[in-house]
N, C-alpha and C positions, 0 to 999 in steps of 0.2 A: 587362262592356264592351268591346266586338270589337277587335279589330287586325287589319293586316296583317301578316303575314309572312314577310318577303321573301327568300329566295335570293340572295344576293349574286353567289356563284358562274357561277348561271344564267341572272340578269340578264344582257338583252343590251343594256339603255340606249335600247331603243328609244323607251320615253315613252307607249305607247298605257293602261297604266297610268293614269299623271297623265292625258292625257285624256278616260277612262271614267270619275274617280272624279267626282259629286259634289259632294263635298264640299273635297276640296285638300288631301287627306291625304297623296299622293303627288309628291313633288318627286322630279327625275331629272335628275343631273351626268352623271356616270360612269355609274352604277346609281341602280336605284332605292329609293328610302330615303321609308320614312312618318316623317314630318317634322314631321305635328301629328296622330297618333297619337290624342290623345284626343277626336277630331275625326269617328273615322270611325265611323259607322252599322250597317255589316258586311253590306251589301248584297252584295257579293264583286262587284260592276261591274271591280274590277281585275284581279278573280284572271281574270273570261271573258276581259278584252279579252286579258292579257296571252298571246303567241303559241309561249311556251316552259314554260308551266304554272312559272316563277319562287315566284309567290306563293296563298299559302292565308291564308284571315280562320280568326282563334283567338278563339274565343269566349271 
């Protein structure tokens, strides 16, 4: 199962990843977290949307 791996040190908390995720996997408070990682379909939309490259999709 794929899941987003978020580098909290690199994350700027902008929310672009959460907006891009079609499954609602990403939540953002101060930084992004994969709150519902089991729902991830591995599409990579969150990683593509991240302006600082703080997200990778792990298989």
